[in-house]
PDB file of N, CA, C and O in Angstrom:
ATOM      1  N   MET A   1      84.264 129.997  85.343  1.00  0.00           N
ATOM      2  CA  MET A   1      85.115 129.859  84.188  1.00  0.00           C
ATOM      3  C   MET A   1      84.290 129.417  82.971  1.00  0.00           C
ATOM      4  O   MET A   1      84.488 129.947  81.878  1.00  0.00           O
ATOM      5  N   ALA A   2      83.385 128.473  83.137  1.00  0.00           N
ATOM      6  CA  ALA A   2      82.604 127.973  82.012  1.00  0.00           C
ATOM      7  C   ALA A   2      81.610 129.004  81.495  1.00  0.00           C
ATOM      8  O   ALA A   2      81.061 128.836  80.406  1.00  0.00           O
ATOM      9  N   ASP A   3      81.372 130.055  82.247  1.00  0.00           N
ATOM     10  CA  ASP A   3      80.450 131.096  81.785  1.00  0.00           C
ATOM     11  C   ASP A   3      81.138 132.094  80.853  1.00  0.00           C
ATOM     12  O   ASP A   3      80.479 132.964  80.282  1.00  0.00           O
ATOM     13  N   ASP A   4      82.446 131.974  80.698  1.00  0.00           N
ATOM     14  CA  ASP A   4      83.208 132.861  79.826  1.00  0.00           C
ATOM     15  C   ASP A   4      83.256 132.273  78.414  1.00  0.00           C
ATOM     16  O   ASP A   4      83.703 131.139  78.246  1.00  0.00           O
ATOM     17  N   PRO A   5      82.807 133.016  77.394  1.00  0.00           N
ATOM     18  CA  PRO A   5      82.824 132.480  76.021  1.00  0.00           C
ATOM     19  C   PRO A   5      84.235 132.132  75.529  1.00  0.00           C
ATOM     20  O   PRO A   5      84.404 131.245  74.691  1.00  0.00           O
ATOM     21  N   PHE A   6      85.235 132.828  76.050  1.00  0.00           N
ATOM     22  CA  PHE A   6      86.625 132.555  75.666  1.00  0.00           C
ATOM     23  C   PHE A   6      87.016 131.130  76.047  1.00  0.00           C
ATOM     24  O   PHE A   6      87.831 130.501  75.372  1.00  0.00           O
ATOM     25  N   PHE A   7      86.432 130.629  77.130  1.00  0.00           N
ATOM     26  CA  PHE A   7      86.679 129.253  77.572  1.00  0.00           C
ATOM     27  C   PHE A   7      86.281 128.262  76.482  1.00  0.00           C
ATOM     28  O   PHE A   7      86.989 127.285  76.237  1.00  0.00           O
ATOM     29  N   TYR A   8      85.158 128.513  75.834  1.00  0.00           N
ATOM     30  CA  TYR A   8      84.686 127.610  74.789  1.00  0.00           C
ATOM     31  C   TYR A   8      85.554 127.686  73.528  1.00  0.00           C
ATOM     32  O   TYR A   8      85.714 126.691  72.821  1.00  0.00           O
ATOM     33  N   VAL A   9      86.107 128.858  73.254  1.00  0.00           N
ATOM     34  CA  VAL A   9      87.047 128.993  72.134  1.00  0.00           C
ATOM     35  C   VAL A   9      88.282 128.141  72.410  1.00  0.00           C
ATOM     36  O   VAL A   9      88.785 127.462  71.515  1.00  0.00           O
ATOM     37  N   ILE A  10      88.765 128.177  73.641  1.00  0.00           N
ATOM     38  CA  ILE A  10      89.924 127.370  74.029  1.00  0.00           C
ATOM     39  C   ILE A  10      89.583 125.882  73.948  1.00  0.00           C
ATOM     40  O   ILE A  10      90.388 125.080  73.476  1.00  0.00           O
ATOM     41  N   LEU A  11      88.408 125.527  74.403  1.00  0.00           N
ATOM     42  CA  LEU A  11      87.979 124.133  74.348  1.00  0.00           C
ATOM     43  C   LEU A  11      87.946 123.621  72.902  1.00  0.00           C
ATOM     44  O   LEU A  11      88.415 122.519  72.618  1.00  0.00           O
ATOM     45  N   VAL A  12      87.395 124.417  72.006  1.00  0.00           N
ATOM     46  CA  VAL A  12      87.352 124.031  70.593  1.00  0.00           C
ATOM     47  C   VAL A  12      88.761 123.919  70.026  1.00  0.00           C
ATOM     48  O   VAL A  12      89.049 122.989  69.271  1.00  0.00           O
ATOM     49  N   SER A  13      89.641 124.851  70.377  1.00  0.00           N
ATOM     50  CA  SER A  13      91.010 124.795  69.858  1.00  0.00           C
ATOM     51  C   SER A  13      91.732 123.535  70.348  1.00  0.00           C
ATOM     52  O   SER A  13      92.501 122.935  69.596  1.00  0.00           O
ATOM     53  N   CYS A  14      91.496 123.134  71.581  1.00  0.00           N
ATOM     54  CA  CYS A  14      92.108 121.900  72.091  1.00  0.00           C
ATOM     55  C   CYS A  14      91.543 120.671  71.379  1.00  0.00           C
ATOM     56  O   CYS A  14      92.275 119.721  71.104  1.00  0.00           O
ATOM     57  N   LEU A  15      90.252 120.688  71.083  1.00  0.00           N
ATOM     58  CA  LEU A  15      89.650 119.579  70.343  1.00  0.00           C
ATOM     59  C   LEU A  15      90.192 119.506  68.914  1.00  0.00           C
ATOM     60  O   LEU A  15      90.361 118.417  68.364  1.00  0.00           O
ATOM     61  N   VAL A  16      90.460 120.662  68.321  1.00  0.00           N
ATOM     62  CA  VAL A  16      91.064 120.691  66.980  1.00  0.00           C
ATOM     63  C   VAL A  16      92.454 120.066  67.025  1.00  0.00           C
ATOM     64  O   VAL A  16      92.810 119.276  66.150  1.00  0.00           O
ATOM     65  N   VAL A  17      93.238 120.417  68.041  1.00  0.00           N
ATOM     66  CA  VAL A  17      94.575 119.832  68.184  1.00  0.00           C
ATOM     67  C   VAL A  17      94.473 118.314  68.323  1.00  0.00           C
ATOM     68  O   VAL A  17      95.220 117.578  67.678  1.00  0.00           O
ATOM     69  N   ALA A  18      93.553 117.847  69.159  1.00  0.00           N
ATOM     70  CA  ALA A  18      93.391 116.404  69.345  1.00  0.00           C
ATOM     71  C   ALA A  18      92.945 115.731  68.049  1.00  0.00           C
ATOM     72  O   ALA A  18      93.411 114.640  67.719  1.00  0.00           O
ATOM     73  N   GLY A  19      92.052 116.377  67.324  1.00  0.00           N
ATOM     74  CA  GLY A  19      91.585 115.809  66.064  1.00  0.00           C
ATOM     75  C   GLY A  19      92.685 115.712  65.026  1.00  0.00           C
ATOM     76  O   GLY A  19      92.797 114.704  64.328  1.00  0.00           O
ATOM     77  N   VAL A  20      93.493 116.747  64.921  1.00  0.00           N
ATOM     78  CA  VAL A  20      94.596 116.730  63.960  1.00  0.00           C
ATOM     79  C   VAL A  20      95.636 115.689  64.372  1.00  0.00           C
ATOM     80  O   VAL A  20      96.228 115.029  63.518  1.00  0.00           O
ATOM     81  N   LEU A  21      95.855 115.543  65.667  1.00  0.00           N
ATOM     82  CA  LEU A  21      96.795 114.526  66.151  1.00  0.00           C
ATOM     83  C   LEU A  21      96.321 113.127  65.774  1.00  0.00           C
ATOM     84  O   LEU A  21      97.100 112.313  65.279  1.00  0.00           O
ATOM     85  N   VAL A  22      95.046 112.853  66.010  1.00  0.00           N
ATOM     86  CA  VAL A  22      94.500 111.535  65.664  1.00  0.00           C
ATOM     87  C   VAL A  22      94.587 111.309  64.157  1.00  0.00           C
ATOM     88  O   VAL A  22      94.925 110.212  63.712  1.00  0.00           O
ATOM     89  N   TRP A  23      94.286 112.336  63.376  1.00  0.00           N
ATOM     90  CA  TRP A  23      94.369 112.240  61.919  1.00  0.00           C
ATOM     91  C   TRP A  23      95.800 111.911  61.484  1.00  0.00           C
ATOM     92  O   TRP A  23      96.016 111.031  60.650  1.00  0.00           O
ATOM     93  N   GLY A  24      96.771 112.623  62.055  1.00  0.00           N
ATOM     94  CA  GLY A  24      98.173 112.405  61.694  1.00  0.00           C
ATOM     95  C   GLY A  24      98.678 111.034  62.090  1.00  0.00           C
ATOM     96  O   GLY A  24      99.377 110.379  61.316  1.00  0.00           O
ATOM     97  N   VAL A  25      98.327 110.592  63.297  1.00  0.00           N
ATOM     98  CA  VAL A  25      98.774 109.277  63.757  1.00  0.00           C
ATOM     99  C   VAL A  25      98.137 108.181  62.908  1.00  0.00           C
ATOM    100  O   VAL A  25      98.778 107.175  62.604  1.00  0.00           O
ATOM    101  N   SER A  26      96.878 108.376  62.527  1.00  0.00           N
ATOM    102  CA  SER A  26      96.233 107.368  61.679  1.00  0.00           C
ATOM    103  C   SER A  26      96.900 107.307  60.301  1.00  0.00           C
ATOM    104  O   SER A  26      96.996 106.235  59.704  1.00  0.00           O
ATOM    105  N   GLN A  27      97.358 108.450  59.802  1.00  0.00           N
ATOM    106  CA  GLN A  27      98.085 108.458  58.525  1.00  0.00           C
ATOM    107  C   GLN A  27      99.401 107.682  58.648  1.00  0.00           C
ATOM    108  O   GLN A  27      99.769 106.913  57.760  1.00  0.00           O
ATOM    109  N   PHE A  28     100.104 107.901  59.772  1.00  0.00           N
ATOM    110  CA  PHE A  28     101.358 107.179  60.002  1.00  0.00           C
ATOM    111  C   PHE A  28     101.109 105.674  60.090  1.00  0.00           C
ATOM    112  O   PHE A  28     101.852 104.878  59.516  1.00  0.00           O
ATOM    113  N   SER A  29     100.066 105.296  60.808  1.00  0.00           N
ATOM    114  CA  SER A  29      99.816 103.865  61.024  1.00  0.00           C
ATOM    115  C   SER A  29      99.383 103.152  59.745  1.00  0.00           C
ATOM    116  O   SER A  29      99.643 101.960  59.579  1.00  0.00           O
ATOM    117  N   ARG A  30      98.725 103.877  58.845  1.00  0.00           N
ATOM    118  CA  ARG A  30      98.302 103.273  57.577  1.00  0.00           C
ATOM    119  C   ARG A  30      99.449 103.160  56.585  1.00  0.00           C
ATOM    120  O   ARG A  30      99.338 102.480  55.565  1.00  0.00           O
ATOM    121  N   GLY A  31     100.534 103.821  56.891  1.00  0.00           N
ATOM    122  CA  GLY A  31     101.672 103.775  55.984  1.00  0.00           C
ATOM    123  C   GLY A  31     101.442 104.603  54.739  1.00  0.00           C
ATOM    124  O   GLY A  31     101.925 104.267  53.658  1.00  0.00           O
ATOM    125  N   GLY A  32     100.702 105.685  54.895  1.00  0.00           N
ATOM    126  CA  GLY A  32     100.408 106.544  53.758  1.00  0.00           C
ATOM    127  C   GLY A  32     101.620 107.360  53.335  1.00  0.00           C
ATOM    128  O   GLY A  32     102.751 107.073  53.724  1.00  0.00           O
ATOM    129  N   ASP A  33     101.363 108.362  52.546  1.00  0.00           N
ATOM    130  CA  ASP A  33     102.403 109.239  52.033  1.00  0.00           C
ATOM    131  C   ASP A  33     103.106 109.950  53.196  1.00  0.00           C
ATOM    132  O   ASP A  33     102.459 110.617  54.004  1.00  0.00           O
ATOM    133  N   ALA A  34     104.405 109.805  53.271  1.00  0.00           N
ATOM    134  CA  ALA A  34     105.179 110.389  54.368  1.00  0.00           C
ATOM    135  C   ALA A  34     105.131 111.911  54.346  1.00  0.00           C
ATOM    136  O   ALA A  34     105.103 112.545  55.401  1.00  0.00           O
ATOM    137  N   LYS A  35     105.122 112.497  53.163  1.00  0.00           N
ATOM    138  CA  LYS A  35     105.069 113.957  53.072  1.00  0.00           C
ATOM    139  C   LYS A  35     103.729 114.482  53.595  1.00  0.00           C
ATOM    140  O   LYS A  35     103.680 115.504  54.280  1.00  0.00           O
ATOM    141  N   LYS A  36     102.664 113.786  53.271  1.00  0.00           N
ATOM    142  CA  LYS A  36     101.343 114.201  53.757  1.00  0.00           C
ATOM    143  C   LYS A  36     101.265 114.074  55.272  1.00  0.00           C
ATOM    144  O   LYS A  36     100.732 114.956  55.946  1.00  0.00           O
ATOM    145  N   SER A  37     101.793 112.985  55.806  1.00  0.00           N
ATOM    146  CA  SER A  37     101.808 112.794  57.258  1.00  0.00           C
ATOM    147  C   SER A  37     102.605 113.895  57.937  1.00  0.00           C
ATOM    148  O   SER A  37     102.207 114.395  58.989  1.00  0.00           O
ATOM    149  N   ASN A  38     103.724 114.273  57.343  1.00  0.00           N
ATOM    150  CA  ASN A  38     104.550 115.325  57.908  1.00  0.00           C
ATOM    151  C   ASN A  38     103.810 116.665  57.891  1.00  0.00           C
ATOM    152  O   ASN A  38     103.888 117.432  58.851  1.00  0.00           O
ATOM    153  N   LYS A  39     103.094 116.943  56.804  1.00  0.00           N
ATOM    154  CA  LYS A  39     102.319 118.188  56.712  1.00  0.00           C
ATOM    155  C   LYS A  39     101.209 118.220  57.761  1.00  0.00           C
ATOM    156  O   LYS A  39     100.920 119.272  58.331  1.00  0.00           O
ATOM    157  N   ILE A  40     100.595 117.077  58.011  1.00  0.00           N
ATOM    158  CA  ILE A  40      99.546 117.012  59.034  1.00  0.00           C
ATOM    159  C   ILE A  40     100.143 117.302  60.404  1.00  0.00           C
ATOM    160  O   ILE A  40      99.537 118.015  61.203  1.00  0.00           O
ATOM    161  N   MET A  41     101.309 116.764  60.681  1.00  0.00           N
ATOM    162  CA  MET A  41     101.950 117.011  61.969  1.00  0.00           C
ATOM    163  C   MET A  41     102.388 118.471  62.091  1.00  0.00           C
ATOM    164  O   MET A  41     102.372 119.033  63.186  1.00  0.00           O
ATOM    165  N   GLN A  42     102.776 119.078  60.984  1.00  0.00           N
ATOM    166  CA  GLN A  42     103.090 120.516  61.017  1.00  0.00           C
ATOM    167  C   GLN A  42     101.831 121.321  61.304  1.00  0.00           C
ATOM    168  O   GLN A  42     101.882 122.314  62.030  1.00  0.00           O
ATOM    169  N   LEU A  43     100.717 120.905  60.747  1.00  0.00           N
ATOM    170  CA  LEU A  43      99.440 121.561  61.033  1.00  0.00           C
ATOM    171  C   LEU A  43      99.088 121.419  62.504  1.00  0.00           C
ATOM    172  O   LEU A  43      98.565 122.350  63.116  1.00  0.00           O
ATOM    173  N   ARG A  44      99.378 120.241  63.077  1.00  0.00           N
ATOM    174  CA  ARG A  44      99.129 120.028  64.506  1.00  0.00           C
ATOM    175  C   ARG A  44      99.955 120.982  65.351  1.00  0.00           C
ATOM    176  O   ARG A  44      99.458 121.534  66.332  1.00  0.00           O
ATOM    177  N   ILE A  45     101.205 121.179  64.980  1.00  0.00           N
ATOM    178  CA  ILE A  45     102.064 122.093  65.734  1.00  0.00           C
ATOM    179  C   ILE A  45     101.514 123.510  65.669  1.00  0.00           C
ATOM    180  O   ILE A  45     101.512 124.219  66.676  1.00  0.00           O
ATOM    181  N   LEU A  46     101.050 123.928  64.508  1.00  0.00           N
ATOM    182  CA  LEU A  46     100.446 125.257  64.374  1.00  0.00           C
ATOM    183  C   LEU A  46      99.187 125.374  65.224  1.00  0.00           C
ATOM    184  O   LEU A  46      99.001 126.370  65.923  1.00  0.00           O
ATOM    185  N   ALA A  47      98.328 124.369  65.170  1.00  0.00           N
ATOM    186  CA  ALA A  47      97.101 124.384  65.973  1.00  0.00           C
ATOM    187  C   ALA A  47      97.430 124.376  67.464  1.00  0.00           C
ATOM    188  O   ALA A  47      96.757 125.034  68.257  1.00  0.00           O
ATOM    189  N   GLN A  48      98.449 123.643  67.835  1.00  0.00           N
ATOM    190  CA  GLN A  48      98.865 123.578  69.238  1.00  0.00           C
ATOM    191  C   GLN A  48      99.399 124.934  69.696  1.00  0.00           C
ATOM    192  O   GLN A  48      99.131 125.355  70.821  1.00  0.00           O
ATOM    193  N   PHE A  49     100.144 125.614  68.841  1.00  0.00           N
ATOM    194  CA  PHE A  49     100.651 126.946  69.161  1.00  0.00           C
ATOM    195  C   PHE A  49      99.492 127.908  69.416  1.00  0.00           C
ATOM    196  O   PHE A  49      99.500 128.663  70.388  1.00  0.00           O
ATOM    197  N   VAL A  50      98.501 127.869  68.536  1.00  0.00           N
ATOM    198  CA  VAL A  50      97.338 128.740  68.710  1.00  0.00           C
ATOM    199  C   VAL A  50      96.622 128.418  70.016  1.00  0.00           C
ATOM    200  O   VAL A  50      96.222 129.329  70.741  1.00  0.00           O
ATOM    201  N   ALA A  51      96.459 127.147  70.320  1.00  0.00           N
ATOM    202  CA  ALA A  51      95.792 126.749  71.563  1.00  0.00           C
ATOM    203  C   ALA A  51      96.568 127.232  72.784  1.00  0.00           C
ATOM    204  O   ALA A  51      95.967 127.726  73.738  1.00  0.00           O
ATOM    205  N   VAL A  52      97.872 127.101  72.769  1.00  0.00           N
ATOM    206  CA  VAL A  52      98.687 127.542  73.908  1.00  0.00           C
ATOM    207  C   VAL A  52      98.604 129.059  74.074  1.00  0.00           C
ATOM    208  O   VAL A  52      98.496 129.553  75.196  1.00  0.00           O
ATOM    209  N   VAL A  53      98.653 129.793  72.978  1.00  0.00           N
ATOM    210  CA  VAL A  53      98.536 131.250  73.052  1.00  0.00           C
ATOM    211  C   VAL A  53      97.179 131.638  73.649  1.00  0.00           C
ATOM    212  O   VAL A  53      97.105 132.534  74.490  1.00  0.00           O
ATOM    213  N   LEU A  54      96.124 130.975  73.223  1.00  0.00           N
ATOM    214  CA  LEU A  54      94.791 131.260  73.767  1.00  0.00           C
ATOM    215  C   LEU A  54      94.714 130.939  75.266  1.00  0.00           C
ATOM    216  O   LEU A  54      94.146 131.705  76.044  1.00  0.00           O
ATOM    217  N   ILE A  55      95.290 129.805  75.655  1.00  0.00           N
ATOM    218  CA  ILE A  55      95.266 129.416  77.068  1.00  0.00           C
ATOM    219  C   ILE A  55      96.038 130.413  77.923  1.00  0.00           C
ATOM    220  O   ILE A  55      95.565 130.814  78.986  1.00  0.00           O
ATOM    221  N   VAL A  56      97.214 130.813  77.470  1.00  0.00           N
ATOM    222  CA  VAL A  56      98.014 131.793  78.226  1.00  0.00           C
ATOM    223  C   VAL A  56      97.284 133.133  78.284  1.00  0.00           C
ATOM    224  O   VAL A  56      97.252 133.779  79.332  1.00  0.00           O
ATOM    225  N   GLY A  57      96.702 133.549  77.168  1.00  0.00           N
ATOM    226  CA  GLY A  57      95.932 134.792  77.163  1.00  0.00           C
ATOM    227  C   GLY A  57      94.760 134.735  78.117  1.00  0.00           C
ATOM    228  O   GLY A  57      94.481 135.704  78.824  1.00  0.00           O
ATOM    229  N   PHE A  58      94.072 133.605  78.143  1.00  0.00           N
ATOM    230  CA  PHE A  58      92.947 133.422  79.061  1.00  0.00           C
ATOM    231  C   PHE A  58      93.419 133.502  80.511  1.00  0.00           C
ATOM    232  O   PHE A  58      92.773 134.139  81.343  1.00  0.00           O
ATOM    233  N   ALA A  59      94.545 132.855  80.810  1.00  0.00           N
ATOM    234  CA  ALA A  59      95.078 132.876  82.179  1.00  0.00           C
ATOM    235  C   ALA A  59      95.469 134.292  82.591  1.00  0.00           C
ATOM    236  O   ALA A  59      95.235 134.694  83.730  1.00  0.00           O
ATOM    237  N   ILE A  60      96.056 135.040  81.680  1.00  0.00           N
ATOM    238  CA  ILE A  60      96.449 136.415  81.995  1.00  0.00           C
ATOM    239  C   ILE A  60      95.224 137.276  82.241  1.00  0.00           C
ATOM    240  O   ILE A  60      95.183 138.056  83.192  1.00  0.00           O
ATOM    241  N   LEU A  61      94.230 137.131  81.383  1.00  0.00           N
ATOM    242  CA  LEU A  61      92.993 137.916  81.555  1.00  0.00           C
ATOM    243  C   LEU A  61      92.299 137.576  82.865  1.00  0.00           C
ATOM    244  O   LEU A  61      91.818 138.469  83.563  1.00  0.00           O
ATOM    245  N   ARG A  62      92.243 136.290  83.206  1.00  0.00           N
ATOM    246  CA  ARG A  62      91.584 135.880  84.452  1.00  0.00           C
ATOM    247  C   ARG A  62      92.365 136.356  85.679  1.00  0.00           C
ATOM    248  O   ARG A  62      91.764 136.701  86.697  1.00  0.00           O
ATOM    249  N   SER A  63      93.687 136.378  85.593  1.00  0.00           N
ATOM    250  CA  SER A  63      94.486 136.809  86.742  1.00  0.00           C
ATOM    251  C   SER A  63      94.343 138.296  86.994  1.00  0.00           C
ATOM    252  O   SER A  63      94.532 138.757  88.119  1.00  0.00           O
ATOM    253  N   ARG A  64      94.009 139.055  85.950  1.00  0.00           N
ATOM    254  CA  ARG A  64      93.817 140.494  86.091  1.00  0.00           C
ATOM    255  C   ARG A  64      92.372 140.854  86.427  1.00  0.00           C
ATOM    256  O   ARG A  64      92.017 142.028  86.531  1.00  0.00           O
ATOM    257  N   GLY A  65      91.555 139.830  86.593  1.00  0.00           N
ATOM    258  CA  GLY A  65      90.176 140.076  86.967  1.00  0.00           C
ATOM    259  C   GLY A  65      89.255 140.348  85.786  1.00  0.00           C
ATOM    260  O   GLY A  65      88.140 140.835  85.973  1.00  0.00           O
ATOM    261  N   GLY A  66      89.705 140.040  84.575  1.00  0.00           N
ATOM    262  CA  GLY A  66      88.917 140.322  83.380  1.00  0.00           C
ATOM    263  C   GLY A  66      87.974 139.254  82.989  1.00  0.00           C
ATOM    264  O   GLY A  66      87.262 139.392  81.995  1.00  0.00           O
TER     265      GLY A  66
END
């Protein structure tokens, strides 16, 4: 699995989701602008969607022997 370059794309996408989550939570904890915090969390949802699509695509490709 680790020899597949697609695996590393998925790994990076998951790290992006984690990074955006930490960024958003830190904004909430600092009591910053609520609109900015909300936009960051919306960005996290978008990044999470992309990561899930990549993971499902990877699973489908691997199950078909690709």
